[in-house]
C-alpha positions in Angstrom: -158.1 -4.3 -69.3 -158.2 -7.1 -71.9 -160.7 -9.0 -69.9 -163.0 -6.0 -69.7 -162.7 -5.6 -73.4 -163.6 -9.2 -73.9 -166.6 -9.0 -71.6 -167.7 -5.9 -73.4 -167.6 -7.7 -76.8 -169.5 -10.6 -75.4 -172.1 -8.3 -74.0 -172.5 -6.5 -77.4 -172.8 -9.9 -79.1 -175.5 -11.0 -76.7 -177.4 -7.7 -77.2 -177.2 -8.2 -80.9 -178.5 -11.7 -80.6 -181.3 -10.6 -78.4 -182.1 -7.8 -80.9 -182.2 -10.2 -83.8 -184.4 -12.6 -81.8 -186.8 -9.8 -81.1 -186.8 -8.8 -84.7 -187.5 -12.4 -85.7 -190.3 -12.7 -83.2 -191.8 -9.4 -84.5 -191.5 -10.7 -88.0 -193.1 -14.0 -87.1 -195.9 -12.2 -85.4 -196.5 -10.1 -88.4 -196.2 -13.1 -90.7 -198.7 -15.1 -88.6 -201.1 -12.2 -88.6 -200.7 -11.6 -92.3 -200.1 -15.1 -93.2 -197.1 -17.3 -93.3 -194.1 -16.1 -95.3 -191.4 -18.8 -95.4 -189.2 -16.7 -97.6 -189.0 -13.8 -95.2 -188.4 -16.1 -92.3 -185.6 -17.9 -94.1 -184.0 -14.6 -95.1 -184.1 -13.2 -91.5 -182.8 -16.5 -90.1 -180.0 -16.6 -92.6 -179.2 -13.0 -91.9 -179.1 -13.7 -88.2 -177.0 -16.8 -88.7 -174.5 -14.9 -90.9 -174.3 -12.0 -88.4 -173.8 -14.4 -85.5 -171.1 -16.3 -87.4 -169.4 -13.1 -88.4 -169.5 -11.7 -84.9 -168.3 -15.1 -83.5 -165.4 -15.2 -85.9 -164.5 -11.6 -85.1 -164.8 -12.2 -81.4 -162.7 -15.4 -81.7 -160.0 -13.5 -83.6 -160.0 -10.7 -81.1 -159.9 -13.3 -78.3 -156.9 -15.0 -79.9 -155.2 -11.7 -80.4 -155.9 -10.8 -76.8 -154.5 -14.2 -75.7 -151.4 -13.6 -77.7 -151.1 -10.1 -76.2 -151.6 -11.6 -72.8 -149.0 -14.2 -73.4 -146.5 -11.6 -74.7 -147.2 -9.4 -71.7 -146.9 -12.5 -69.4 -143.5 -13.2 -70.9 -142.5 -9.6 -70.5 -143.7 -9.6 -67.0 -141.8 -12.8 -66.3 -138.6 -11.3 -67.8 -139.1 -8.1 -65.9 -139.8 -10.1 -62.7 -136.6 -12.1 -63.1 -134.6 -8.9 -63.9 -136.0 -7.3 -60.8 -135.3 -10.5 -58.8 -131.7 -10.5 -60.0 -131.3 -6.8 -59.3 -132.8 -7.4 -55.9 -130.4 -10.2 -55.3 -127.5 -8.0 -56.3 -128.8 -5.2 -54.1 -129.2 -7.7 -51.2 -125.7 -9.0 -51.8 -124.3 -5.5 -52.0 -126.2 -4.5 -48.8 -124.9 -7.6 -47.0 -121.4 -6.6 -48.0 -122.0 -3.1 -46.8 -123.5 -4.4 -43.5 -120.5 -6.7 -43.1 -118.1 -3.8 -43.7 -120.0 -1.6 -41.3 -119.9 -4.4 -38.7 -116.2 -4.9 -39.2 -115.6 -1.1 -38.8 -117.8 -1.1 -35.7 -115.7 -3.9 -34.2 -112.5 -1.9 -35.1 -114.0 1.2 -33.5 -114.8 -0.8 -30.4 -111.2 -2.1 -30.3 -109.8 1.4 -30.9 -112.1 2.7 -28.1 -110.8 0.1 -25.7 -107.3 0.9 -26.7 -107.9 4.6 -26.1 -109.4 3.8 -22.7 -106.3 1.8 -21.9 -104.0 4.6 -23.2 -105.9 7.1 -21.1 -105.4 5.0 -18.0 -101.7 4.7 -18.8 -101.5 8.4 -19.3 -103.1 9.0 -16.0 -100.6 6.6 -14.3 -97.8 8.4 -16.1 -99.1 11.7 -15.0 -99.3 10.5 -11.4 -95.7 9.2 -11.6 -94.6 12.4 -13.2 -96.2 14.4 -10.4 -94.4 12.3 -7.8 -91.1 12.8 -9.6 -91.8 16.5 -9.9 -92.6 16.7 -6.2 -89.3 14.8 -5.4 -87.4 17.2 -7.7 -89.0 20.2 -6.1 -88.1 18.8 -2.6 -84.5 18.1 -3.7 -84.3 21.6 -5.3 -85.4 23.1 -2.1 -82.8 21.0 -0.2 -80.1 22.1 -2.7 -81.2 25.7 -2.3 -81.1 25.4 1.4 -77.7 23.7 1.2 -76.4 26.4 -1.1 -77.6 29.1 1.3 -76.0 27.2 4.2 -72.7 26.8 2.2 -72.7 30.5 1.4 -73.3 31.4 5.0 -70.6 29.0 6.2 -68.2 30.3 3.6 -68.9 33.9 4.6 -68.5 33.0 8.3 -65.3 31.1 7.6 -63.9 34.0 5.7 -64.8 36.3 8.6 -63.2 34.0 11.1 -60.2 33.6 8.9 -59.8 37.3 8.6 -60.2 37.6 12.4 -57.6 34.8 12.9 -55.2 36.1 10.3 -55.0 39.6 11.7 -53.4 38.9 15.2 -51.5 35.9 13.7 -49.8 38.1 11.2 -49.0 40.7 13.9 -47.5 38.0 16.1 -45.4 36.6 13.2 -44.2 40.1 12.3 -43.2 40.7 16.0 -41.3 37.4 16.2 -39.6 38.2 13.0 -38.4 41.5 14.3 -37.2 39.9 17.5 -35.3 37.2 15.7 -33.7 39.8 13.5 -32.8 41.9 16.5 -31.3 38.9 18.3 -29.1 38.0 15.4 -28.1 41.7 15.0 -27.2 42.0 18.7 -25.1 38.9 19.1 -23.4 38.7 15.7 -22.8 42.3 14.8 -19.4 44.1 15.6 -20.9 47.4 16.8 -20.6 48.5 20.5 -22.5 46.5 23.1 -24.1 49.4 24.8 -25.6 50.6 21.5 -26.6 47.1 20.8 -28.2 46.9 24.2 -30.2 50.0 23.7 -31.0 49.1 20.2 -32.4 45.8 21.3 -34.6 47.4 23.9 
């Protein structure tokens, strides 16, 4: 933008110089036709010189001001650039820390995943062992149930056999007891023998 303004000023100055030169040529042509007029020529020349000097000074001042403005803007741009550079460095550092943290967490997740896979395999093996133990317990339970049923059946059969055995045994014991009592009564009692004989039979 400053360069465009400077070029515009230079173009205006060049146009002004061309215009003054044209005026001077026109004046000279009129002077030559009407006769020489050194006074008018000097006045026009001085006017052109003064205008040119004034425009040159003005343009120089504007150029210096523009250079100063450009220098200030350059300093501001440099400061802004360094600020942006520092911020970018901080952002890069922060992003590197974030990337490092994410990488560390990714490694931890991989380790946890491997641990979970190992635990899953252990759980499968434990489940298989538990299934085997459960099958053995079921088999032993079935054996115990069968043994209990067999014991119950044997006890019932034993009681039945015992009752069958006890019934005639008790009758025999009672008969023997009566015979012993009758024997002692017959031989050791003082009552008549005949009665004892009949009593015994």
